[in-house]
C-alpha positions as CSV (number, residue, x, y, z in Angstrom):
1,M,-224.9,33.7,53.7
2,E,-226.8,36.4,51.8
3,Q,-225.2,39.5,50.5
4,L,-226.7,41.6,53.2
5,E,-225.0,39.5,55.9
6,Y,-221.6,39.8,54.2
7,R,-222.0,43.5,54.1
8,K,-222.7,43.5,57.8
9,L,-219.5,41.5,58.4
10,I,-217.5,43.9,56.3
11,K,-218.8,46.8,58.3
12,V,-217.7,45.1,61.5
13,L,-214.2,44.4,60.2
14,E,-213.9,48.0,58.9
15,Q,-214.7,49.4,62.3
16,V,-212.3,47.0,64.0
17,A,-209.5,47.7,61.5
18,A,-209.8,51.5,62.0
19,A,-209.4,51.2,65.8
20,R,-206.1,51.6,67.6
21,Q,-205.0,48.4,69.4
22,E,-205.7,49.9,72.9
23,A,-209.3,50.7,71.8
24,L,-209.9,47.4,69.9
25,Y,-212.2,45.8,72.5
26,P,-214.7,48.7,72.8
27,A,-214.6,49.1,69.0
28,L,-215.4,45.5,68.5
29,A,-218.2,45.5,71.0
30,E,-219.7,48.6,69.4
31,A,-219.4,47.2,65.9
32,L,-221.1,43.9,66.9
33,A,-224.0,45.7,68.6
34,V,-224.6,48.2,65.8
35,H,-224.2,46.0,62.7
36,L,-225.1,42.5,64.0
37,G,-227.4,43.3,66.9
38,W,-225.1,41.4,69.3
39,I,-225.3,43.3,72.6
40,D,-222.8,43.0,75.5
41,A,-220.2,41.0,73.6
42,F,-217.2,40.1,75.8
43,V,-213.8,38.6,75.3
44,A,-212.0,36.0,77.4
45,E,-208.3,35.9,76.7
46,N,-206.3,32.7,77.3
47,P,-209.3,30.5,78.5
48,A,-207.8,27.6,80.4
49,Y,-210.1,25.0,78.9
50,L,-208.9,25.9,75.4
51,A,-205.3,26.9,76.1
52,P,-204.1,24.6,78.9
53,G,-200.5,25.2,80.0
54,R,-200.2,28.7,78.6
55,D,-198.6,31.3,80.8
56,G,-200.8,34.1,82.3
57,E,-204.2,34.2,83.9
58,E,-207.4,34.2,82.0
59,Q,-208.4,37.8,81.3
60,Y,-212.0,39.1,80.8
61,L,-212.9,42.2,78.8
62,T,-216.6,42.8,79.4
63,M,-219.2,45.4,80.0
64,F,-220.9,43.3,82.7
65,R,-220.5,44.5,86.3
66,P,-217.3,43.5,88.1
67,A,-219.3,41.5,90.5
68,F,-220.5,39.3,87.6
69,V,-217.0,38.4,86.6
70,E,-215.9,37.8,90.3
71,E,-218.8,35.4,90.9
72,Y,-218.1,33.6,87.7
73,V,-214.4,33.1,88.5
74,E,-215.0,32.2,92.2
75,R,-218.0,29.9,91.9
76,W,-219.0,29.0,88.3
77,R,-215.9,28.9,86.1
78,W,-215.5,25.1,86.0
79,N,-219.2,24.5,85.8
80,N,-219.3,26.4,82.5
81,P,-220.8,24.1,79.8
82,F,-218.3,25.6,77.3
83,A,-215.5,24.1,79.4
84,S,-217.0,20.6,79.3
85,R,-215.7,17.9,77.1
86,D,-218.6,18.4,74.7
87,G,-218.1,22.2,74.8
88,V,-214.4,22.0,74.1
89,T,-214.9,19.5,71.3
90,C,-217.5,21.6,69.6
91,L,-215.4,24.8,69.9
92,T,-212.2,23.1,68.7
93,R,-213.9,21.4,65.7
94,H,-216.3,24.1,64.6
95,G,-215.0,27.3,66.2
96,V,-218.4,28.1,67.5
97,A,-220.9,26.7,70.0
98,T,-224.2,27.7,71.7
99,L,-225.2,27.3,75.3
100,G,-228.6,26.0,74.2
101,R,-227.1,23.0,72.4
102,L,-224.6,22.2,75.1
103,R,-227.3,22.4,77.8
104,L,-229.0,19.3,76.2
105,R,-226.1,17.1,77.5
106,A,-225.1,19.2,80.5
107,T,-224.5,17.9,84.0
108,G,-226.4,19.2,87.0
109,P,-223.8,21.8,88.0
110,E,-223.6,22.9,84.4
111,R,-227.4,23.4,84.3
112,D,-227.1,25.4,87.5
113,F,-224.6,27.6,85.7
114,A,-227.1,28.3,83.0
115,D,-230.2,28.5,85.2
116,Q,-229.0,30.0,88.5
117,F,-226.1,32.2,87.3
118,L,-226.6,33.3,83.7
119,R,-230.4,33.6,83.8
120,R,-230.3,35.6,87.0
121,N,-228.1,38.0,85.1
122,G,-230.5,38.3,82.2
123,I,-228.8,35.8,79.9
124,D,-230.9,33.0,78.4
125,D,-228.5,31.7,75.8
126,M,-225.0,32.4,74.6
127,L,-223.0,32.2,71.4
128,K,-219.3,31.5,71.8
129,I,-216.7,32.0,69.1
130,V,-213.1,30.9,69.1
131,I,-210.4,33.4,67.8
132,R,-206.9,32.2,67.4
133,S,-204.0,34.6,66.9
134,P,-202.0,33.7,63.8
135,A,-199.0,35.4,65.2
136,T,-198.8,33.9,68.6
137,G,-201.1,31.0,68.6
138,A,-202.9,32.4,71.6
139,V,-206.6,31.6,72.0
140,S,-209.4,34.0,72.8
141,T,-213.1,33.5,72.9
142,L,-215.8,36.0,72.0
143,G,-219.0,35.5,73.9
144,I,-222.4,36.9,72.8
145,P,-225.1,36.8,75.5
146,F,-228.7,36.6,74.4
147,D,-231.8,37.8,76.3
148,G,-234.6,35.5,75.2
149,A,-237.2,38.2,75.8
150,R,-235.4,40.5,73.4
151,R,-233.9,38.1,70.9
152,A,-233.1,34.4,70.5
153,I,-230.1,32.9,68.7
154,E,-231.0,32.1,65.1
155,P,-229.4,29.8,62.5
156,G,-228.0,32.9,60.8
157,D,-226.3,34.0,64.0
158,R,-224.4,30.7,64.1
159,L,-223.4,30.9,60.5
160,M,-222.3,34.5,61.0
161,A,-220.2,33.5,64.1
162,A,-218.5,30.7,62.3
163,T,-217.5,33.1,59.5
164,L,-216.5,35.9,61.8
165,G,-214.0,34.1,64.0
166,P,-211.3,33.5,61.4
167,L,-211.8,37.0,60.0
168,L,-211.1,38.5,63.4
169,S,-208.0,36.5,64.1
170,P,-205.5,38.9,62.5
171,Y,-206.6,41.6,65.0
172,F,-205.8,39.4,68.1
173,G,-202.0,39.4,67.7
174,T,-201.5,41.2,71.0
175,E,-203.4,41.6,74.2
176,L,-206.5,43.7,74.2
177,V,-207.0,46.3,76.9
178,P,-210.1,47.8,78.2
179,V,-210.3,51.6,77.9
180,S,-210.8,53.4,81.3
181,A,-212.7,56.5,82.2
182,P,-210.9,57.6,85.4
183,D,-213.3,60.3,86.4
184,L,-216.3,57.9,86.6
185,T,-217.0,55.2,89.2
186,A,-217.3,51.6,88.1
187,G,-221.1,51.8,88.2
188,E,-221.1,55.0,86.1
189,R,-218.8,53.4,83.5
190,D,-221.1,50.4,83.3
191,V,-224.0,52.7,82.6
192,A,-222.1,54.8,80.1
193,E,-220.9,51.8,78.1
194,L,-224.5,50.5,77.8
195,V,-225.9,53.9,76.8
196,A,-223.2,54.1,74.1
197,L,-224.4,50.7,72.8
198,G,-227.9,52.1,72.5
199,L,-229.7,50.3,75.3
200,A,-232.8,51.8,76.8
201,H,-232.9,52.6,80.5
202,T,-235.1,49.6,81.2
203,H,-232.6,47.2,79.6
204,I,-229.7,48.9,81.3
205,A,-231.5,48.5,84.7
206,R,-232.1,44.8,84.0
207,R,-228.6,44.1,82.8
208,L,-227.0,45.8,85.9
209,N,-229.7,44.5,88.3
210,V,-230.6,48.0,89.5
211,S,-233.7,50.2,89.4
212,E,-234.4,52.5,86.6
213,S,-234.2,55.4,89.0
214,A,-230.6,54.3,89.9
215,V,-229.7,54.3,86.2
216,E,-231.1,57.9,85.8
217,K,-229.1,59.1,88.9
218,H,-226.0,57.6,87.4
219,L,-226.7,59.3,84.1
220,T,-227.1,62.7,85.8
221,L,-223.7,62.3,87.4
222,I,-222.1,61.0,84.2
223,L,-223.4,64.0,82.2
224,E,-222.1,66.4,84.9
225,K,-218.6,64.8,85.0
226,T,-218.2,64.5,81.3
227,G,-219.7,67.9,80.4
228,C,-222.1,66.4,78.0
229,G,-225.4,68.1,77.4
230,N,-227.4,65.0,76.5
231,L,-227.1,61.3,75.8
232,T,-226.3,61.9,72.2
233,E,-223.2,63.9,73.1
234,L,-222.3,61.3,75.7
235,T,-222.5,58.5,73.2
236,A,-220.4,60.3,70.7
237,Q,-217.8,61.2,73.4
238,W,-217.7,57.6,74.7
239,K,-217.1,56.2,71.2
240,R,-214.2,58.6,70.7
241,R,-212.5,57.8,74.0
242,G,-209.2,56.0,74.1
């Protein structure tokens, strides 16, 4: 990698290292968005296809709507190409895989996962990174969704991902927990998270599958409840929460 890419990785790690454990996930998501341009990163803890036999249910830390996670768990979980033999082999050997590559050898249901589920939610490709805790041996995956209209996965992204996984491992010694905002509804929290990551109203509306006017109504209520005078203040407050 070039020196600039290493500097970006260092900035990500510095931001993660400075975060308290209970705020690690939002700090990681923010750092990836700001320094690498990886928007909407999510963590899956204890994925069954990589950690068979481990105690505890698979946990998801994500800024996607709860309905997205519920539909994935109920309908699509085992049609996920990353859970296929090819996907597990790639993740185990290389620590990183892309949906685009796995789709070339995907089964019909796995193609439906990509075309009917992910694409419907604005995801055209995905980068998946394996993170293993050196303390407990637990396995987590970091998923980076890509909207093809905005940005495609590039070779540099794959190289960055392969380098980043082992560097993040020391920070995954205990369970991550999402930070809550009890005064906001689930929909308002979704909007606030995406605003804090710098997404425009149009992109927020597409990500949440709502109208731009609905996003604006959410923002009006969010500003009232948080006491923020504008989106800049909201972003700063949201980044300090936890």
